Residue frames as qw, qx, qy, qz and C-alpha x, y, z in Angstrom:
[[0.651, 0.749, 0.098, 0.071, -89.35, 27.56, -4.21],
 [0.045, 0.885, -0.458, 0.065, -86.01, 29.10, -3.20],
 [0.626, -0.396, 0.671, -0.010, -84.86, 25.72, -1.87],
 [0.827, 0.372, 0.417, 0.057, -85.71, 23.99, -5.18],
 [0.450, 0.876, -0.126, 0.119, -83.80, 26.64, -7.15],
 [0.268, -0.774, 0.568, -0.080, -80.84, 26.35, -4.77],
 [0.777, -0.130, 0.616, 0.029, -80.76, 22.55, -5.18],
 [0.753, 0.612, 0.222, 0.097, -80.94, 22.85, -8.98],
 [0.215, 0.916, -0.318, 0.113, -78.03, 25.33, -8.98],
 [0.486, -0.589, 0.644, -0.046, -75.97, 23.09, -6.72],
 [0.835, 0.139, 0.530, 0.055, -76.61, 20.07, -8.93],
 [0.601, 0.791, 0.032, 0.110, -75.71, 22.05, -12.04],
 [0.043, -0.880, 0.462, -0.103, -72.50, 23.30, -10.42],
 [0.648, -0.385, 0.657, -0.016, -71.55, 19.80, -9.31],
 [0.826, 0.329, 0.449, 0.086, -72.11, 18.38, -12.82],
 [0.325, 0.912, -0.189, -0.164, -70.00, 21.00, -14.68],
 [0.240, -0.619, 0.722, 0.195, -66.69, 19.12, -14.27],
 [0.634, 0.135, 0.759, 0.063, -68.26, 16.08, -15.94],
 [0.558, 0.764, 0.322, -0.040, -69.28, 18.20, -18.91],
 [0.056, -0.883, 0.329, 0.331, -65.91, 19.95, -19.29],
 [0.926, 0.359, 0.019, 0.120, -64.11, 16.99, -20.88],
 [0.159, -0.886, 0.431, 0.054, -60.72, 17.98, -19.44],
 [0.924, 0.236, -0.202, 0.224, -57.59, 16.20, -20.67],
 [0.411, -0.841, 0.346, 0.052, -54.54, 16.16, -18.42],
 [0.806, 0.443, -0.321, 0.225, -51.10, 15.35, -19.82],
 [0.589, -0.758, 0.281, 0.024, -48.49, 14.37, -17.29],
 [0.493, 0.626, -0.595, 0.102, -44.82, 13.84, -17.88],
 [0.935, -0.350, -0.058, 0.018, -43.58, 10.68, -16.28],
 [0.235, -0.823, 0.506, 0.105, -40.12, 10.88, -14.73],
 [0.694, 0.461, -0.550, -0.063, -37.53, 8.89, -16.59],
 [0.928, -0.353, -0.092, 0.078, -36.25, 5.77, -14.82],
 [0.406, -0.785, 0.412, 0.221, -32.80, 5.88, -13.25],
 [0.505, 0.638, -0.550, -0.189, -29.94, 5.12, -15.64],
 [0.990, -0.133, 0.040, 0.010, -28.78, 1.50, -15.78],
 [0.128, -0.797, 0.583, 0.091, -25.09, 0.99, -14.90],
 [0.983, 0.141, 0.098, 0.065, -23.13, -1.68, -16.83],
 [0.564, -0.523, 0.408, 0.491, -19.46, -2.40, -17.35],
 [0.236, -0.081, 0.664, 0.705, -19.67, -2.86, -21.14],
 [0.481, 0.401, 0.083, -0.775, -22.19, -1.26, -23.47],
 [0.545, 0.179, 0.805, 0.150, -23.91, -4.10, -25.34],
 [0.060, 0.115, -0.505, -0.853, -24.66, -3.48, -29.00],
 [0.570, 0.310, 0.448, -0.615, -28.39, -3.10, -29.69],
 [0.535, 0.316, 0.738, 0.264, -30.12, -5.02, -32.47],
 [0.116, 0.153, 0.398, 0.897, -30.94, -3.09, -35.66],
 [0.335, 0.180, 0.302, -0.874, -33.98, -0.78, -35.42],
 [0.350, 0.400, 0.847, 0.009, -37.39, -2.20, -36.33],
 [0.007, 0.261, 0.465, 0.846, -39.47, -0.73, -39.15],
 [0.064, 0.468, 0.643, -0.603, -42.33, 1.44, -37.91],
 [0.086, 0.622, 0.549, 0.552, -45.37, 3.13, -39.41],
 [0.084, -0.113, -0.308, 0.941, -45.73, 6.72, -38.26],
 [0.050, 0.654, 0.755, -0.009, -49.37, 7.43, -37.57],
 [0.064, 0.733, 0.238, 0.634, -51.14, 10.75, -38.08],
 [0.192, 0.132, -0.480, 0.846, -50.31, 13.35, -35.44],
 [0.163, -0.600, -0.761, 0.185, -53.04, 13.81, -32.81],
 [0.020, -0.925, -0.241, 0.293, -52.76, 17.60, -33.23],
 [0.379, 0.907, -0.172, 0.064, -50.58, 20.37, -34.70],
 [0.851, 0.175, -0.259, 0.423, -46.90, 19.50, -35.09],
 [0.070, 0.661, -0.320, 0.675, -45.96, 22.58, -33.05],
 [0.610, -0.492, 0.328, -0.528, -47.49, 20.78, -30.05],
 [0.959, -0.098, 0.246, -0.103, -46.71, 17.14, -30.85],
 [0.108, 0.688, -0.701, -0.153, -43.47, 15.24, -31.58],
 [0.964, 0.094, -0.206, -0.142, -42.99, 11.72, -32.95],
 [0.373, -0.646, 0.664, -0.052, -40.53, 9.89, -30.71],
 [0.691, 0.340, -0.584, -0.257, -39.19, 7.07, -32.90],
 [0.947, -0.307, -0.007, -0.098, -39.04, 3.57, -31.53],
 [0.252, 0.686, -0.649, 0.212, -35.74, 2.32, -30.17],
 [0.790, -0.126, -0.572, 0.181, -34.14, -0.55, -28.30],
 [0.347, -0.774, 0.271, -0.456, -33.96, 0.17, -24.56],
 [0.475, 0.236, -0.786, 0.318, -31.59, -1.60, -22.18],
 [0.658, -0.491, 0.152, -0.550, -33.35, -3.17, -19.19],
 [0.619, -0.371, 0.690, -0.060, -30.88, -5.92, -18.38],
 [0.506, 0.197, 0.747, 0.385, -31.63, -7.09, -21.92],
 [0.053, 0.072, -0.342, -0.936, -32.72, -5.27, -25.09],
 [0.242, 0.558, 0.754, -0.250, -36.42, -4.46, -25.26],
 [0.153, 0.332, 0.464, 0.807, -38.08, -2.73, -28.23],
 [0.072, 0.584, 0.475, -0.654, -40.08, 0.38, -27.27],
 [0.379, 0.571, 0.604, 0.406, -42.33, 1.38, -30.16],
 [0.145, 0.142, 0.079, 0.976, -42.50, 4.92, -31.48],
 [0.110, -0.708, -0.688, 0.114, -45.29, 7.17, -30.24],
 [0.088, 0.721, 0.150, 0.670, -46.54, 10.74, -30.27],
 [0.457, -0.401, -0.477, 0.635, -45.56, 12.94, -27.34],
 [0.005, -0.947, -0.263, -0.186, -46.97, 16.33, -26.41],
 [0.465, 0.425, -0.272, 0.728, -44.19, 18.91, -26.16],
 [0.430, -0.557, -0.533, 0.471, -43.85, 20.22, -22.58],
 [0.014, -0.819, -0.076, 0.569, -43.14, 23.76, -23.93],
 [0.624, 0.781, -0.003, -0.034, -42.45, 25.41, -27.30],
 [0.316, 0.787, -0.517, 0.115, -38.98, 24.61, -28.60],
 [0.712, -0.439, 0.532, -0.131, -38.51, 21.55, -26.37],
 [0.479, 0.524, -0.674, -0.207, -36.04, 19.07, -27.90],
 [0.962, -0.183, 0.090, -0.182, -36.31, 15.29, -27.57],
 [0.063, 0.636, -0.769, 0.000, -33.07, 13.46, -26.76],
 [0.884, 0.047, -0.388, -0.257, -33.30, 9.79, -27.65],
 [0.853, -0.480, 0.202, 0.016, -32.05, 6.99, -25.40],
 [0.587, 0.666, -0.409, 0.210, -28.27, 6.49, -25.51],
 [0.831, -0.267, -0.256, 0.415, -25.19, 5.21, -23.67],
 [0.014, 0.924, -0.177, 0.339, -23.23, 7.78, -21.69],
 [0.677, 0.090, -0.513, 0.520, -19.87, 7.53, -19.89],
 [0.409, -0.826, 0.035, -0.387, -20.05, 8.61, -16.24],
 [0.514, -0.670, 0.532, -0.056, -16.82, 8.26, -14.36],
 [0.095, -0.378, 0.896, 0.215, -15.51, 4.74, -15.01],
 [0.417, 0.293, 0.848, -0.143, -18.91, 3.32, -16.00],
 [0.162, -0.115, -0.559, -0.805, -21.20, 3.40, -18.98],
 [0.277, 0.325, 0.694, -0.580, -24.83, 4.09, -18.17],
 [0.094, 0.436, 0.746, 0.495, -27.96, 3.74, -20.29],
 [0.113, 0.273, 0.244, -0.924, -29.82, 7.10, -20.32],
 [0.307, 0.559, 0.770, 0.006, -33.51, 6.84, -21.25],
 [0.184, 0.445, 0.391, 0.784, -34.95, 9.29, -23.76],
 [0.187, -0.711, -0.524, 0.430, -36.42, 12.53, -22.47],
 [0.215, 0.914, 0.228, 0.258, -37.07, 16.21, -23.08],
 [0.580, -0.199, -0.097, 0.784, -34.24, 18.73, -22.89]]
């Protein structure tokens, strides 16, 4: 009888993580900046529909879509991002002068 109860407790303990429904949000590191001699002019922004936030706006931020430079212009659609901490500010993708070069800096949290 003790063995049966021990097995049931072990099975219950092993199944708890499946019942928890955990959600893990990971920040992906931004790719390295692209170095170019001249900053090409991006096409005009595309029109987007902002969807309903997946949670309270204190925790979520709408990152608008933008053209990203990847050897050519590629449209990256807008999407909701979970703030890494209260008061975090989103810096959109932009060109930056570093030394004698212009580099494309991908958007990220500051």
